[in-house]
ZAMARGU-4260 file (C-alpha; in steps of 0.2 Angstrom, whole numbers, plus 5000, padded with zeros to 4 digits):
<rodrens>
0) 4893/4847/5088 | 4891/4865/5093 | 4908/4874/5097 | 4899/4883/5110 | 4898/4867/5120
5) 4917/4867/5121 | 4917/4885/5126 | 4905/4881/5140 | 4915/4866/5146 | 4930/4876/5148
10) 4923/4891/5155 | 4910/4884/5168 | 4913/4864/5170 | 4932/4863/5169 | 4943/4869/5184
15) 4959/4865/5174 | 4965/4864/5156 | 4959/4848/5147 | 4967/4836/5134 | 4958/4831/5118
20) 4953/4815/5126 | 4946/4822/5142 | 4935/4834/5132 | 4929/4820/5120 | 4924/4810/5136
25) 4916/4824/5146 | 4905/4830/5131 | 4899/4812/5128 | 4902/4813/5109 | 4896/4801/5096
30) 4910/4793/5085 | 4909/4804/5072 | 4909/4820/5083 | 4924/4813/5092 | 4933/4814/5076
35) 4927/4831/5072 | 4931/4839/5089 | 4950/4838/5086 | 4948/4849/5070 | 4937/4861/5080
40) 4950/4863/5093 | 4964/4867/5081 | 4952/4880/5073 | 4947/4888/5089 | 4966/4889/5094
45) 4971/4897/5077 | 4957/4910/5079 | 4963/4914/5095 | 4948/4908/5106 | 4958/4894/5115
50) 4976/4891/5119 | 4985/4875/5118 | 4997/4873/5133 | 5012/4861/5135 | 5006/4843/5136
55) 4993/4846/5122 | 4980/4853/5135 | 4967/4866/5130 | 4961/4882/5140 | 4952/4898/5138
60) 4966/4911/5138 | 4958/4921/5152 | 4958/4905/5163 | 4977/4904/5163 | 4981/4922/5164
65) 4984/4924/5144 | 4978/4935/5131 | 4977/4931/5112 | 4975/4944/5100 | 4983/4955/5086
70) 4999/4965/5090 | 4999/4983/5085 | 5017/4991/5087 | 5019/5009/5089 | 5033/5018/5080
75) 5041/5021/5096 | 5044/5003/5100 | 5030/4999/5112 | 5014/4990/5106 | 4996/4984/5111
80) 4988/4968/5109 | 4969/4968/5104 | 4960/4953/5110 | 4952/4943/5097 | 4935/4941/5107
85) 4934/4959/5108 | 4928/4959/5126 | 4944/4961/5136 | 4954/4978/5136 | 4969/4980/5125
90) 4985/4974/5133 | 5000/4986/5134 | 5016/4977/5129 | 5033/4986/5133 | 5046/4986/5118
95) 5057/4974/5128 | 5044/4961/5129 | 5038/4961/5110 | 5051/4949/5102 | 5048/4937/5094
100) 5033/4946/5087 | 5031/4958/5073 | 5017/4971/5070 | 5001/4963/5065 | 5005/4946/5071
105) 4992/4936/5081 | 5000/4932/5098 | 4999/4925/5115 | 5004/4936/5129 | 5006/4933/5147
110) 4999/4946/5159 | 5011/4952/5172 | 5014/4967/5184 | 5027/4980/5178 | 5041/4980/5192
115) 5043/4999/5190 | 5024/5005/5189 | 5015/4990/5197 | 5002/4991/5182 | 4997/4977/5171
120) 5007/4973/5155 | 5009/4959/5143 | 5024/4949/5138 | 5023/4939/5121 | 5026/4921/5124
125) 5021/4914/5107 | 5017/4919/5090 | 5002/4910/5083 | 5000/4917/5065 | 5013/4929/5056
130) 5006/4944/5047 | 5021/4946/5035 | 5029/4933/5023 | 5037/4948/5014 | 5041/4966/5018
135) 5046/4981/5007 | 5060/4993/5012 | 5076/5001/5008 | 5092/4990/5005 | 5107/4997/5014
140) 5124/4991/5019 | 5135/4995/5034 | 5153/4988/5035 | 5150/4976/5021 | 5134/4968/5030
145) 5118/4970/5020 | 5101/4974/5027 | 5083/4980/5022 | 5076/4994/5033 | 5057/4992/5033
150) 5047/5006/5024 | 5033/5002/5037 | 5037/5012/5053 | 5028/5000/5063 | 5041/4986/5058
155) 5056/4993/5068 | 5069/4980/5066 | 5080/4978/5051 | 5080/4963/5040 | 5097/4955/5038
160) 5102/4950/5020 | 5116/4937/5019 | 5128/4937/5005 | 5121/4930/4990 | 5103/4934/4994
165) 5104/4953/4988 | 5099/4949/4970 | 5103/4964/4959 | 5100/4977/4972 | 5110/4992/4975
170) 5111/5001/4991 | 5099/5014/4993 | 5086/5006/4982 | 5068/5000/4988 | 5066/4982/4987
175) 5054/4968/4992 | 5062/4955/5003 | 5056/4937/5008 | 5057/4933/5027 | 5066/4917/5028
180) 5070/4917/5047 | 5059/4926/5059 | 5066/4935/5074 | 5068/4927/5091 | 5070/4933/5108
185) 5088/4937/5105 | 5091/4937/5087 | 5084/4947/5072 | 5075/4941/5056 | 5084/4935/5041
190) 5078/4936/5022 | 5083/4938/5005 | 5078/4951/4991 | 5066/4944/4978 | 5061/4961/4969
195) 5070/4978/4965 | 5057/4992/4965 | 5069/5006/4961 | 5072/5023/4967 | 5062/5029/4982
200) 5058/5046/4975 | 5050/5038/4959 | 5031/5041/4960 | 5028/5025/4952 | 5039/5016/4966
205) 5029/5026/4979 | 5013/5018/4973 | 5020/5001/4972 | 5026/5001/4989 | 5009/5008/4996
210) 5001/4993/4987 | 5013/4981/4995 | 5012/4989/5012 | 4993/4990/5013 | 4990/4974/5003
215) 4981/4983/4989 | 4979/4973/4973 | 4991/4982/4960 | 4987/4973/4944 | 4972/4964/4936
220) 4974/4946/4933 | 4976/4940/4914 | 4959/4932/4916 | 4951/4948/4921 | 4959/4958/4907
225) 4954/4945/4895 | 4936/4946/4901 | 4936/4964/4900 | 4943/4964/4882 | 4927/4955/4877
230) 4915/4969/4883 | 4909/4979/4868 | 4916/4997/4866 | 4898/5004/4859 | 4880/5000/4865
235) 4870/4990/4853 | 4852/4992/4849 | 4848/4976/4857 | 4856/4982/4873 | 4843/4998/4872
240) 4829/4987/4870 | 4817/4988/4884 | 4825/5003/4892 | 4818/5020/4894 | 4826/5032/4881
245) 4831/5048/4891 | 4843/5054/4877 | 4831/5070/4875 | 4835/5076/4892 | 4849/5089/4897
250) 4861/5076/4906 | 4877/5083/4912 | 4892/5077/4923 | 4900/5088/4935 | 4917/5082/4942
255) 4934/5087/4947 | 4947/5092/4933 | 4957/5077/4933 | 4942/5064/4934 | 4942/5051/4922
260) 4928/5040/4927 | 4911/5048/4927 | 4899/5037/4938 | 4884/5050/4938 | 4875/5063/4927
265) 4861/5074/4932 | 4846/5082/4923 | 4833/5093/4930 | 4816/5102/4926 | 4804/5113/4935
270) 4788/5106/4939 | 4774/5119/4934 | 4756/5117/4938 | 4749/5103/4927 | 4765/5094/4923
275) 4766/5083/4937 | 4762/5064/4937 | 4746/5060/4946 | 4750/5057/4965 | 4767/5064/4963
280) 4765/5083/4966 | 4762/5096/4952 | 4774/5110/4957 | 4792/5109/4962 | 4807/5101/4954
285) 4810/5084/4945 | 4827/5078/4947 | 4835/5063/4936 | 4851/5055/4944 | 4858/5043/4931
290) 4871/5032/4937 | 4882/5020/4926 | 4874/5003/4924 | 4890/4993/4929 | 4880/4978/4934
295) 4875/4976/4915 | 4894/4973/4910 | 4900/4964/4926 | 4893/4947/4928 | 4889/4940/4945
300) 4903/4928/4950 | 4914/4931/4935 | 4932/4935/4936 | 4930/4954/4935 | 4917/4954/4949
305) 4928/4943/4960 | 4943/4955/4959 | 4932/4970/4960 | 4926/4963/4977 | 4944/4959/4982
310) 4948/4977/4979 | 4932/4984/4986 | 4935/5002/4980 | 4946/5012/4969 | 4961/5019/4978
315) 4966/5037/4973 | 4983/5044/4974 | 4989/5060/4968 | 4992/5058/4950 | 4987/5040/4950
320) 4974/5027/4953 | 4972/5009/4957 | 4954/5006/4949 | 4942/4994/4955 | 4938/4989/4938
325) 4948/4987/4922 | 4951/5004/4913 | 4941/4998/4898 | 4926/4998/4909 | 4929/5011/4922
330) 4935/5024/4909 | 4927/5017/4894 | 4910/5009/4892 | 4904/5012/4910 | 4910/5030/4910
335) 4896/5043/4906 | 4907/5052/4894 | 4899/5066/4884 | 4891/5065/4867 | 4890/5045/4868
340) 4875/5034/4872 | 4877/5025/4889 | 4866/5013/4899 | 4862/5019/4916 | 4851/5016/4931
345) 4840/5032/4934 | 4832/5038/4950 | 4818/5050/4946 | 4815/5061/4961 | 4801/5074/4963
350) 4803/5088/4976 | 4791/5101/4982 | 4794/5120/4983 | 4802/5117/5000 | 4815/5104/4994
355) 4806/5089/5002 | 4805/5073/4991 | 4787/5070/4986 | 4789/5056/4973 | 4801/5044/4967
360) 4804/5032/4952 | 4817/5020/4946 | 4821/5014/4929 | 4834/5007/4917 | 4838/5019/4904
365) 4849/5024/4890 | 4856/5043/4891 | 4869/5054/4881 | 4877/5066/4892 | 4877/5084/4884
370) 4892/5090/4893 | 4907/5086/4905 | 4908/5100/4917 | 4920/5104/4931 | 4916/5111/4948
375) 4926/5127/4942 | 4915/5129/4927 | 4899/5127/4936 | 4905/5139/4950 | 4910/5151/4937
380) 4892/5151/4930 | 4883/5151/4946 | 4894/5160/4959 | 4905/5171/4949 | 4892/5174/4935
385) 4906/5175/4923 | 4899/5181/4906 | 4911/5171/4896 | 4908/5155/4906 | 4889/5157/4904
390) 4891/5160/4885 | 4900/5144/4883 | 4887/5134/4893 | 4872/5144/4887 | 4862/5129/4884
395) 4864/5122/4901 | 4864/5139/4911 | 4845/5138/4913 | 4846/5120/4921 | 4861/5125/4931
400) 4851/5139/4939 | 4836/5127/4943 | 4849/5115/4951 | 4856/5129/4962 | 4837/5133/4968
405) 4835/5115/4972 | 4852/5113/4980 | 4849/5127/4993 | 4832/5120/4997 | 4839/5103/5001
410) 4852/5110/5011 | 4840/5119/5022 | 4828/5104/5022 | 4843/5093/5029 | 4848/5106/5042
415) 4830/5106/5048 | 4830/5088/5051 | 4847/5089/5060 | 4860/5082/5047 | 4877/5087/5053
420) 4888/5097/5040 | 4906/5101/5046 | 4911/5108/5029 | 4929/5105/5031 | 4942/5106/5017
425) 4953/5092/5012 | 4971/5092/5005 | 4974/5093/4986 | 4991/5089/4979 | 4997/5098/4963
430) 5008/5090/4952 | 5017/5096/4935 | 5015/5087/4918 | 5030/5076/4923 | 5021/5071/4939
435) 5032/5081/4950 | 5026/5089/4966 | 5022/5108/4964 | 5010/5113/4979 | 5000/5107/4993
440) 4984/5116/4995 | 4967/5117/5004 | 4953/5110/4992 | 4938/5122/4997 | 4921/5116/4992
445) 4911/5129/4982 | 4892/5128/4977 | 4896/5116/4962 | 4903/5103/4975 | 4887/5105/4986
450) 4876/5104/4971 | 4882/5087/4966 | 4884/5081/4984 | 4865/5085/4988 | 4858/5077/4973
455) 4869/5061/4976 | 4863/5060/4994 | 4845/5062/4989 | 4848/5048/4977 | 4856/5036/4990
460) 4843/5040/5003 | 4828/5037/4990 | 4835/5020/4984 | 4838/5014/5002 | 4819/5020/5008
465) 4812/5012/4992 | 4822/4995/4994 | 4817/4995/5013 | 4798/4996/5007 | 4801/4980/4997
470) 4807/4970/5012 | 4822/4963/5004 | 4839/4961/5011 | 4851/4974/5006 | 4868/4983/5011
475) 4866/4999/5021 | 4878/5012/5024 | 4876/5015/5042 | 4882/5028/5054 | 4879/5023/5073
480) 4876/5036/5087 | 4890/5042/5097 | 4892/5032/5113 | 4886/5039/5130 | 4904/5040/5136
485) 4909/5050/5121 | 4895/5062/5123 | 4898/5064/5141 | 4916/5069/5138 | 4911/5080/5125
490) 4897/5088/5136 | 4910/5092/5149 | 4922/5099/5136 | 4910/5111/5128 | 4905/5117/5146
495) 4922/5125/5146 | 4915/5137/5133 | 4899/5140/5142 | 4890/5129/5129 | 4880/5114/5133
500) 4868/5100/5126 | 4857/5089/5135 | 4859/5071/5135 | 4842/5062/5134 | 4841/5044/5142
505) 4837/5037/5124 | 4853/5046/5118 | 4859/5062/5109 | 4849/5067/5093 | 4859/5073/5078
510) 4848/5089/5078 | 4855/5094/5095 | 4873/5093/5088 | 4868/5102/5073 | 4860/5116/5084
515) 4877/5117/5094 | 4887/5119/5078 | 4875/5133/5072 | 4876/5142/5089 | 4896/5142/5089
520) 4898/5147/5070 | 4908/5162/5069 | 4913/5161/5087 | 4932/5160/5093 | 4929/5142/5099
525) 4920/5136/5083 | 4935/5126/5076 | 4940/5118/5092 | 4921/5112/5095 | 4919/5106/5077
530) 4936/5096/5079 | 4932/5088/5095 | 4914/5083/5089 | 4922/5075/5074 | 4933/5064/5086
535) 4918/5060/5096 | 4908/5052/5082 | 4911/5034/5076 | 4916/5028/5059 | 4903/5024/5046
540) 4903/5007/5038 | 4892/4994/5028 | 4880/4983/5036 | 4865/4971/5031 | 4856/4978/5047
545) 4847/4995/5044 | 4855/5005/5059 | 4851/5022/5051 | 4864/5036/5048 | 4867/5047/5062
550) 4877/5060/5054 | 4865/5062/5040 | 4849/5061/5052 | 4843/5048/5039 | 4832/5033/5044
555) 4838/5024/5028 | 4854/5026/5018 | 4864/5016/5006 | 4877/5019/4993 | 4871/5019/4976
560) 4880/5032/4966 | 4897/5025/4963 | 4897/5008/4956 | 4912/5011/4945 | 4923/5013/4961
565) 4913/5006/4976 | 4908/4987/4977 | 4894/4990/4989 | 4886/5002/4976 | 4886/4988/4963
570) 4878/4976/4975 | 4864/4988/4978 | 4862/4990/4959 | 4860/4972/4957 | 4847/4971/4971
575) 4837/4986/4963 | 4837/4978/4946 | 4831/4963/4953 | 4816/4972/4961 | 4813/4982/4946
580) 4811/4966/4936 | 4799/4959/4950 | 4811/4945/4955 | 4813/4941/4974 | 4830/4936/4981
585) 4845/4946/4982 | 4859/4933/4978 | 4874/4941/4973 | 4884/4924/4969 | 4885/4908/4974
590) 4900/4910/4985 | 4897/4927/4994 | 4883/4933/5005 | 4878/4951/5007 | 4884/4950/5024
595) 4902/4945/5018 | 4900/4959/5005 | 4897/4971/5018 | 4910/4966/5030 | 4924/4965/5015
600) 4918/4982/5009 | 4921/4990/5026 | 4938/4983/5028 | 4944/4987/5010 | 4938/5005/5012
605) 4948/5007/5028 | 4963/5000/5020 | 4961/5012/5005 | 4959/5027/5017 | 4975/5022/5025
610) 4985/5020/5009 | 4978/5037/5002 | 4983/5045/5018 | 5000/5038/5019 | 5004/5044/5002
615) 4997/5061/5005 | 5007/5062/5020 | 5023/5057/5010 | 5019/5072/4998 | 5018/5084/5013
620) 5034/5079/5019 | 5042/5080/5002 | 5035/5098/4999 | 5041/5104/5016 | 5058/5095/5016
625) 5068/5109/5009 | 5059/5122/5019 | 5068/5117/5036 | 5072/5133/5046 | 5057/5143/5039
630) 5044/5149/5049 | 5025/5149/5047 | 5009/5154/5056 | 4998/5139/5061 | 4983/5132/5071
635) 4984/5119/5084 | 4973/5105/5078 | 4975/5091/5091 | 4984/5090/5108 | 4992/5074/5117
640) 5003/5070/5131 | 5017/5070/5120 | 5014/5086/5112 | 5002/5094/5100 | 5000/5096/5080
645) 5000/5111/5071 | 4992/5114/5055 | 5000/5128/5044 | 4988/5142/5037 | 4998/5146/5021
650) 5002/5127/5017 | 4990/5113/5020 | 5004/5104/5031 | 5004/5098/5048 | 5017/5093/5060
655) 5021/5090/5079 | 5028/5101/5092 | 5034/5089/5104 | 5032/5092/5123 | 5050/5090/5126
660) 5054/5105/5115 | 5045/5116/5127 | 5059/5119/5139 | 5051/5135/5148 | 5041/5124/5160
665) 5034/5107/5165 | 5018/5103/5155 | 5003/5093/5161 | 4991/5085/5149 | 4972/5089/5152
670) 4963/5076/5143 | 4946/5082/5147 | 4950/5100/5140 | 4962/5094/5125 | 4976/5105/5132
675) 4994/5106/5138 | 4996/5118/5153 | 5012/5123/5161 | 5013/5120/5179 | 5022/5135/5185
680) 5018/5149/5171 | 5000/5142/5168 | 5004/5144/5149 | 4993/5133/5139 | 4991/5125/5121
685) 4974/5119/5116 | 4965/5115/5100 | 4962/5130/5089 | 4975/5142/5097 | 4986/5152/5083
690) 5004/5150/5085 | 5020/5153/5075 | 5031/5137/5072 | 5048/5134/5063 | 5051/5119/5053
695) 5063/5109/5062 | 5065/5091/5054 | 5057/5081/5041 | 5057/5061/5041 | 5050/5055/5024
700) 5052/5036/5029 | 5041/5039/5045 | 5030/5053/5037 | 5034/5065/5051 | 5036/5083/5052
705) 5044/5091/5067 | 5040/5109/5072 | 5048/5120/5085 | 5038/5135/5093 | 5044/5152/5088
710) 5044/5161/5105 | 5035/5177/5105 | 5021/5187/5112 | 5005/5177/5116 | 5012/5162/5109
715) 5002/5147/5115 | 4987/5157/5123 | 4972/5145/5122 | 4956/5149/5112 | 4946/5154/5127
720) 4958/5168/5132 | 4957/5177/5115 | 4943/5187/5120 | 4925/5181/5119 | 4916/5190/5104
725) 4932/5195/5096 | 4935/5189/5078 | 4947/5176/5074 | 4952/5171/5056 | 4940/5158/5050
730) 4947/5140/5054 | 4954/5133/5038 | 4961/5117/5045 | 4954/5099/5045 | 4955/5084/5055
735) 4968/5072/5048 | 4960/5059/5038 | 4942/5066/5041 | 4929/5062/5028 | 4912/5071/5026
740) 4897/5060/5020 | 4891/5064/5004 | 4885/5056/4988 | 4900/5044/4986 | 4912/5058/4981
745) 4919/5056/5000 | 4918/5040/5009 | 4911/5042/5028
</rodrens>
């Protein structure tokens, strides 16, 4: 029996809710189907496609003025229900109508009209599925009554801890508590403490809390560790058999100073006349991108493989990492450490003198990295031309200079086809040897970063293009074009700066946006236009459907270059290996399809990004906590009806100037122009404006920093009024949580 038959019956043929018996009789089912329909109805109710009413009758939610979906509670108390069918609009739920639900629960809400505004809103009438069995928070007491204040700001109500249920917890400690009684309409939740984590300021406790809050696997199972312990620490001659020996090439790794797992190594040669292979060009460059052959060590369907898929990606925190693979693999035999033999998958790519790819080949190989270089060391050689640095790496200087040539050609080649490059800095948290916070700075990209990014992009694109030619299913990294509505709003916004783009019927092209970014480069409005464009683009994700990559202007793109720390890359490696061996079929395991891998990988990626951002926000709050009262120069990075966020220029920290603190006027939010404007004095605050603020308050638990405007001359003037053509300090801010697409070093 098809579940669509039930949906069709309740949607088109039934004019009222139906009982199980009525559904069975109306659909004219066989004896076997009559037994199965009850289970199907229960599953459809559990998944939110149906609701079960009093008397055991079933109906489509919309037919009875109900909506089923996931509740997202704002930290200010109100919430929204996101319908499970993805078709209806989100439903606003006032704070007074949220109980007995909690953030993340699947709920049933009844649609009502607000008595105050007349607008539609929801009231939670039932919780279908609970999202939380436990919560993490701070144990506190008040007049002898114990309770846990949740660390997650979306969970606004405290959890009552009765006498005898506190375990060994002391007031002020962070704990894990099990919810024994969920909240009702007129009472709070009750629970018991099951684990004491320790002091909230302990960096290890911070990571443990993040792992619990974001459902990150924290430790590997004993079975996975046992399996990892059986992996040999060195490569045998038998393992090298049948592989190409590329140990004669000058492979090198280039990573950050603190990196421990090295996925990729690169080598290069100039193709002079007569050196090229037949049909692959005879002048230009040959680039070898060697990627750790993780698939050789991680068996399909094994314990490590299953736990790696569950993790999806390594999660990087300041001074700590939750790896996707056990460290004996990620930092050991799979890591391309210097001066040791390693098994790799190699993309051998030929480029002409303009930087266009003219040939490709893939193989399984063994290499030996000649050096572990850092971005700083490479920049010293290529950018600063430091004599001491060049002397220390004299055996690699020539290759690095050829790499610089190819990098510059590749950048121009991608620019010509319309690839977007916002080149925005990211936050870098500096810790001392004891793990204590020292500073928060901008991590500016230099030529060394661009070099590796371009080579990894080239390898990712080449692998995707070749596998597409083989006509085998695979996992793509896709980035869809922005919606027509988003681009229409963006077009309206940039018209405010006398800029424009045409919107073809078939949709905007990346080259149009790239040309716009080039036009505004160096202009006063550069930062604001870059920022708003970023917000107008959708998020990249994994899919078995080749939808192309809009941001890179690439028809074929996948993730191949980071199998140590991204599961989709490992899946692509397995597909590539199968093709090289001439075997058809891309089965990853007996249990998980490629489509499921893509879905899980997209979900775990977003989970990791949220957790990483949360810890970085905590570190920012900790850094600025003792600076309350100090003043800083900053730039407005986003504007909302409730206020605007300001990013400090000297410290990479962002905080909110709430509209309620602007007491000189009544401010109205103009969404289409991304600005707040005073109704009387016409004073405005818009993205890109440079202002001076004072640190007013820091809330570590809510990860919030509040600023107050320092009144003075020209405070709050928008970017348009600073004078067209006049210079402004180059924008150094970055959109919160933004990620630039590159080689696997960053996620988008």
